[in-house]
N, C-alpha and C positions, 0 to 999 in steps of 0.2 A: 768612399771606401774603394771604389774601383780605381780612381786616380791614384790613391795611395798604393794599391796593389801593383799597378802597372808601371808607375813612375818612381815612387819613393822607395818601395820595398827592395827592388834590385840594388839600390845604393846602400841600403841599410843591411839587408840580409846577405848581400854578396852574390846572389843568383836571381835570375828572372823567375817570376811567378806567373803562371797562366791560370788564373782563377776560373775564367770562362771555360777553358779546356777541362779543368778538373771537375767543375759542376756538370759539364757536358758528358764526361765519362761516367759519373755517378748516376746521372739521370737518363743516360742513353739517348741523348740528343746531340745535334751538331754544336760547333763552337758558338754560332750565333744564338742557338737555343740556350746555351750555358750563360751567355751574356744577358739575354732576356730574363732568364731565371734569376740571376744575380740582382738585376735591377728590380724585378718584381718583389723579391725578398726584402731588399733594402728600402724600397719606396712604398710598398703596400703591406706585406705580410708582417714584418717586424714592427712597423709603427702601430698597426692595429693590435698586435699582441702586447705591445708596450702600453697602449691606451686602455685596453680592456683587462689586461692581466697583471701588469706590473706597476702602473702609475700609482694606484691606491695602496699597494702593499709596500712600496719603497718609501723611505723617509728622507727628508732633507730638502734643500733647495731643488728646483726642477732640474738644473744641470747636474746636481749630485745624484739625483734619482737616475738620470740618464747614464751617468758614469757607472753606476752600479749595474744597470741593465747591460751596458756594453761589456762590463767585466764578466757578467754571466754568459753573454754570447761568446766571448773569447774562450771561456772555460769549456763550453760545449763544443766549440769548433776544435779546440786543441785536444780534447779527450775523446771525441767521437768522430768528427769529420776528418781530421788529419790522419788518424790511423786507418780510416776507411780508404783513403787515397794513397796509402803507402808512405806517408811522410813521418809516421810515428807520432806518439803523443808529444806535444810541445815541440814538434819538429825535431825529434830526437837526433837524427843524423845530420842536421844541416847547420852549418856556420856557427857552431857553439852557442846556440840560443838566440842568435841575432834575428833569425826568421820569426821565432816566437815573440820576441820583443817588438818587431815590426808589426806583427799581427795584433799584439796587445795595444800598441799605439793607435792603430787604425780603428780597432773596436772601441777604445775609449773616446776617440775623436767622434766617431759615429754616435755613440751613446750620449755623450755630452751635448752634441748638437741636437739630437733628437729630443732629449730632455728639455733643453733650452727653448726649442721651438714649440714643443707640445705643452710646456709648463705654463698654461694660462691661469692656473688657479681654479679652473672649473673641474667639477667631478669628471672622472675618466669617461663615464658613460655619455657625458655631454660632449666630449671631444669627437666622438664618432656617432653619427646618427645612423642606426641600422633600420 
């Protein structure tokens, strides 16, 4: 997701995106703190939420479950996070929807990979031992 934001999104959306800076501003930490926060969300928090809260509720092949999870993350980001940072819902004022499309592509890629990796067929509680 981070690679997509910093390298692919500027080409798709037409303008650079500083996700770490955005998260840093929202969380009140520096840029490095924003980057650490992004990695922690993507590598720990969201996979745990997927395994414990979404895996058993979503239907389909594991990668389809992951796509659905990614779509949900995108909807939350576009309706809550983007307005919080001044970008407007679905990047309202940016590049005629291309920024929202780039975000959708990234979230679907993340979700599909997460679902494919986590989709062992084991019950979700067994995926994470707490």
